[in-house]
Every structure is written in structure tokens, then in C-alpha cells.
N, C-alpha and C positions, 0 to 999 in steps of 0.2 A: 592257887598260886599262879603267877604269870611269869612268863619267860619273854619279856619285852616283845609282845605281839604274838607269843605262842603260849599255850597253856601246858603246864607240865602234866603228863599223863598219869593215870592212876598207878602205873607201874613204878613211878619214881616219887610219887607224892606221899607214900605211906611212911617212909623213913629216909633219913639222910643217905645220900649216895656219896661214896668216897671216890675221889680221884687222886692218884698218886702222881705228884709233879716232881720231876728230877730236873732241876735247873740251877746251874752254878752262878748265873748272873743275878746278883741281888736285886738290881733295878727291874729286870724282866720278871723275876719271880714275884716281886711285890706287885707289879702291874697285873700279872696273871691272877694273883689272889684277889685283888680289888675287882677286876672285871668278872671273875667267877662269882664273887659275892653279889655283884650288881645284877648280872644277867642269869645266874643259875642259883637262886637262893636256897635250894634244897641240896646243894652239893657242898661237901666238906673236902677241902684241899689238904692233903698231907704232903708237905714239901720237904724234899731232901735237897740239900745244897751242894752235894758232891756225890760222885759214884760210890765212894766209901760209905757215906751216910745212907745212901740208897740200899746198899748191900745189907747193912745192919737192920734196916726196916724190913726189907724183903725176908731176911732170915727169921725175924720175929714173927712174920705172918705165917711161916711154915708151922708154927705152933699155935697160932691164933687165926685159923682159917676163916672164922666168922667175921673177921675184921678186914679181910682183903678188899682192895679197891675194885671198882667195876671197870676202871680204865686207868692205864698208865700213860702219862704224857712225859716225854723226855727229850731234852735237848741233845742233839747229836754231838756237838763240840763241847766237851766238859773237861778241861779246857781245850782238848783236841779231839779229833775224830776217833782215835784209837780207844780212848776211855769210853766214849758213847757206844761204839760198836761192841766192845767187850761187855759192857753192862747189858746191852740188848741181847747178846748171845747168852749171857748168864740167865737172864729172865726167861727167855724162851726154852731153856733147858731145865728150868725148875720143875719139880714134881707138880702134879695136879693138886689143886686147882690153879695155883699161881702161874704156872707155865702157860695156861690157857687165857689169861687176862689179855685183852687187846692192848697192844702198845702202839701209840701214835708218836712217831718221832717228828721233831721239827728242828729247823735250822735256817739260818740266813743263807746257807749254801744252796745253790740249785745245780751243783755238780752232778752229772749223770752217774758217775761212779759211786758217789755217796748214796744216791737214791736207790740204785740197783743193789748195793750191798745191804742196805737196811731191809729191803724186801727179801733178799736171799736169807737173811738171818731171822726172818719171821715177823717183821713189823707189819701191823695191820694197815697203817697209812704213813705217808711221808708228806709233811706240810711245810711250805716255806713260811718263815716267820713274817707276820705283818710288820709294817714300818711305822704306823701311827695308831693312836688310841682308837679311833673309829674303826679301823681295820681289825684291831685286836678284838673289839667288842663284837663285830660281825662274825669274826672267826669263832669266838666262843658261843655265840648264839647258834651258829650252824653246827658246831661240834656237839653242843648239848642236844640240839634237836635230833641229830643223827644217832650219836652213840647212846644217849639216855632215853630216847623216845622211839626212834624208828627201828633200830636194829634189835633183833631178838638173839640174845646170847644164851648159851647153855647155863642152867642153874648150877651154882656151886654146891656140890655135895661134899660134905665134910667127912673126913675119916673119923671113925669112933673107935 
């Protein structure tokens, strides 16, 4: 398989990789899904359209740990900053293995207080949202290369 100029490593080629997307903007969520399908064909996006919907899915994964995503991508403003920060804090306080899943927050805000607070709450990265299609495409090619091929994350060990 190809990742537009990159080959997907053997670590991700054997089975679909799940990414959990929490994005309340329908247009941006649809765009992200389209770009992920185009640039990361071995990635399945599970999309929650609100913090409440995200909580339902996260709670389900506490009983179905083998289904948990490798990465969580979440908008900070859903619709406001308080909802995004509360969800981030909830995720990072979840029991193992869910609480250990890397969370990449993104926003159109470059406010230093937003950035600092997300890192204080345990976000793995804070990214400013791209403004056009080509930037989104490059964003996800880079994201896929780093989080799905380069980084070595601890294995999820399920409770029995």
C-alpha cells in the first residue's frame, strides 16, 4: 500500500488502524474522513460529532478494549473551549489502556493559553487547523507518517 509517496510499514499494513475523530463541524469532519481515505487507506475513522457522542463511544471501549483506536484526534472548540478541555481531561483520566492513547488536539486558535492548557491536561500534540485542502492533505500525510509509522507506542494489553 502507498501513502502518497510513503509506504505503509508492516506495523500498520496487517490490519486496519483505528483513529477516533471528535469533530463537531460537519464540513470539517467530512473533509477529514475524505482525506484520510485518500492518504491513509489502511486507517478507519470512527467519528463522534459531539463530546457527548464521544463519551458514549469511549465508555463502550472500556468493555471492548480490542477495538480502541491507536490515536484520538479532537477539535478543541466543540462548540467552545470548555467542552474540548473537559473531554480531553476525561480521556486522559480513563483507565488503561484508553487513558494511554495519544490525543492530538487541533483548533483554528493559536492562543497560547489554549495550547498550554491542552498540554497540561495530557495532549500529545496541539496542531493548528489547516486552511485549505492541500494543507489538510499534507497535514494527514505527516500525521500518518509520524503517528502510524515512526512512533513506537506501548502495546495495548487487555484485561482478562
